[in-house]
LOMARVO-928690 format. One record per atom (N, C-alpha, C): x, y, z. Coordinates in steps of 0.02 Angstrom, whole numbers, plus 50000, padded with zeros to 5 digits. Atoms other than C-alpha are relative to their C-alpha. Layout:
<nulums>
XYZ...
</nulums>
This chain:
<nulums>
500245005150017406484327338750499125001350014500704999649968404474328038748499794991649986500305008850015403504309638753499275000949998500914997950027401694307738686499834991550007500305005850011400884292238745499225000749975500465003550040399704284738635499754994450007500365006350012398384270738596500614995749977499785003650022399824263538507500734998450040499384999749960401354266938636500425008550005499824991749968402564280838692500394999949940499534996750050403284293038553500345004350023499754993849952404454304338579500275003849944499954995450029404804320838514500475005750006499644996449992406284330938481499835007750018500214995349980406024347938581500465006849989499514995350016407524358638510499635009249942500404992650061406384370738381499324999250010500714997250000404724375138425499414996749951500605000150059403964374038234500214990849966499935008950005404934355138221499494995450054500255002049964403984351238367499194995249971500495000650040402454354438277499744993949958499915002450074402884346138106499814993350048499745008349969403324328438237499384999350028500495001749958401604330638328499504999849945500655001650033400564332538164500054992849972499935007250006401354313338115499744998350068500335005649938400754306838286499394998550001500565000349984399194313538277499634996149956500265004250058398884304638098500024994650024499975007749988399494289538154499324999350056500655002249950398184291038309499585000949989500805000850046396764296138190499974994949985499715004350028397254283538091499804992650044500285005049960397104269738213499674998750030500645001949959395614274638303499355000349935500565000650056394644275738132500014992349981499925008350013395374258738085499684996850045500555004249964394624251138245499375001449998500615001950011393114257938225499684998849938500275000050031392714252738072499934992549997499865007150000393354235338102499634996750042500435005449952392524233938260499205001649988500734998949980390704239638201499835005849999500124992850002390454255538137499075000950000500734998349994388484253038130499874999350066500134997949916388594249038321500095006150023500004993849980389344264838367499675004049969500544996650034388234274138249499234997450036500595001449957386854266138341500035002650071499914997549937387584270038507500065006950009499594994550004388284286038479499155003749978500534996350016386754295138375499324995449994500385004749979385514282538401499444998749921500095000250042385414277638218500094994149973499705005150049385174263338109500095001349943499754998250076386274262937953500324993049976499825006850018386574247837851500245001549890499984997650095386944245637651500605003149970499554995450031387634258537556500005006250041499844993349957387294272137695500474999150051499525001649938388554262237800500535001749973499314999150044389884261737649500085006549994499774995449990389564279737639500445004350062499554994649936389994285237815500594994949999499565003350011391404270437802500645003749961499714997050044392184279137647500045007450010499694993149954391994298537754500604998750027499535000349952393014290237882500734999649968499345003050020394264285237765500195005949962499814993250036394404303037684500425003250057499794996449944394624309437853500714993650024499335002149995396004297537886500445001149978499724999150058396824298637720500035008750008499904990850001396824319337750500465000450038499394997649939397894330937841499655002250068500104997049932397894335638016499725007150000500384991449984396824353338056500655000650061499755002549928398304357538200499525006150015500454997449981396934371738215499624997750070500575006849964395774356538281500334998650065499685001849946397114351438389500525003550027499494995449968397944365738467500195000750061499634999949938397794361238645500304995050017499395003950003398724346738619500545002349999499384994450008400054357138552500235003450046499884997549943399934367038686500264996750049499815005349931400014352838816500604998249990499345001649999401694346838727500335005149994499664994749974402314364438727500184999050065500074997049920402034367638904500404992350034499615004649943402434349938979500374994149961499455004550035403724335638936499724992149984500535007050005402394321038950499325001150004500554998550024400744322038869499784993649987500415008750012399534306538870499205002949951500324998650015398434309138701499124997950023500685000649981396584309838745499314999549926500565002250091395234302038599499695006149984500744996149991393984316338638499845004349943499984995250063394774328938496499924994949920500085006250077394864314538378499114997849989500525004450001393254307038411499355007249989500364994550008392524326438408499975000149933499935000650045393084326938233499694996049953500435005450021392544310938179499345000450011500684998050009390844314138245499685003149977500144994250039390604330138148500064997649943500445001450083390694322837985499834994449992500475005550016389894307238044499155002449996500584996850026388384319238069499805005149961500154996650060388524328737927499884995749946500355005650058388384313137823499224996150013500594999249986387084308637924499345003749979500404995650028386114323837887499994999949944500145000050070386384322437713499504994349975500445005750026385644305137688499305001050064500514998349975384244310537809499595003849955500194993850053383874328537698499984994749933500005001950079384004316437541499194994050026500645006249994382574301437619499525004750024500494995850011381584316337667499665002749928500204998450059381574324337501499604994649926500215006750049381284306337423499374998950034500675001149993379714303637521499545004949991500564994050011379034321037512499884999749920500135000950070379144317637315499694992749986500145003749993378544301237334499075001750041500544997449969377104307937442499555002349930500534996150036376564322637316500174994449917500165002250069376814311837150499914992150017500235008550004376494292437215499435001850006
</nulums>
């Protein structure tokens, strides 16, 4: 039996079959990522973005970022991204989930969306300067 400590409590994984370990871990990772994203959205995504990326976002841009996070939350877990956690679970009987891999995924998606927004605003300002 393997034990995984998450932000929502202790989870147990049957360890007779290595392939089944991966499937069980995937469910735990999905649940943990969902918990982190829900907490991030409910506690003030705008403050997190300001803190993490030094950017102020409001209105439609903030709604788009929330939608991006909901899409991540509802999407599947890419086990290649979380392979270090799988390796730890395979090796040890007790593993505490760190949030770093989860926030790496979340931050990557937020950065992509922020970059798209910035690019769009640059083109709008550029066209306004040309045609304005």
